[in-house]
Residue, then its C-alpha position, 0 to 999 in steps of 0.5 A: a768043548t776042549l774041557i769036556f773032551f779033556g774031562m771025558w778022557f780023564v774020567s774014562s782013563g780012571k786016572k787020579v790027579k797027583l800032587p804035581a798036576f794039582i800044583a801045575g793047575v794052581a800055578g796055571l790059574i795064578l799065572l793066567s790071572v796075573l799075567n797080561l796075556d791079551f796077545i793070546p786070543t781068549v778062545y785059546r786061553n779059556p781051555f787052559v783055565g778050564i783044564c787048570l781048574f778041573l785038575v785042582i778041583v778033582w785033586l781037592c775032591q780026591n784029597i779032602k774028606s770033608n762033609l762040607f766040601y762034599k756038600i758044596f760040590e754036590v750042590a754045585g753038580k746038581h745045579g751045573y746044567a741049569g748054570l750052564l744054560t743060564h750063564h750064556l744068557l747072562v753073558i749075552y745080556l751083560v757083555g753088551r753093556f760093558a763093550g769098549q770099557t776098561f776095568s780095574a782088577g777090582k771092578n772086574f772081580l766085582v762084575f764077575g761076582v755080580y754075574l756069578a750071583g746072577v747065575i747061582v740065583a737064576s740056576a737055583v730058580l730054574y732047578q726049582v721050576n724044573s723039579l716042580v714040573v717033573n713032579i706034576v708030570a710024574k703025578k699025572k701018570 
C-alpha cells in the first residue's frame, strides 16, 4: 500500500526523478539486497525496496529513449494487473513448501527466478483468457 500511495503522490505532483534520486534508488536496492537486515521486519523493508525500484524505473523511462526499452515496459504494464493477481496465489503456494529452510544466495535467486517465470506465464495466460472472454462478450452485444 505504501508504494501505491507513493506512486500516486508522485504522479499527481508531476515531478520528474532527478539523477540524485535515481542514484539513491540504485544504492538503496544494492544495500537492501546485500546487507543482512533481518532485524528489520519484512513489512518495513519491502516499501523501501518498492520505492527504490519505482525511482529507478521512472528515471530509466524518462531518460532512455529506446523502442525496445519502451516495449518491455509496455508489455509489463499491460500484464501488470494479471501479475498482481497471480503473484499472491503463487507466493501462498510456494512459501509453505520452503518454510523453515535456509537458502544460499544462489538458491534464493533460483527460487525467485522460477517464481518470476511462473508469474509471467500465469499472467500471460490470464491476460489472453481475459481478452478472449471480452471479445466474445463484445461480439454478443
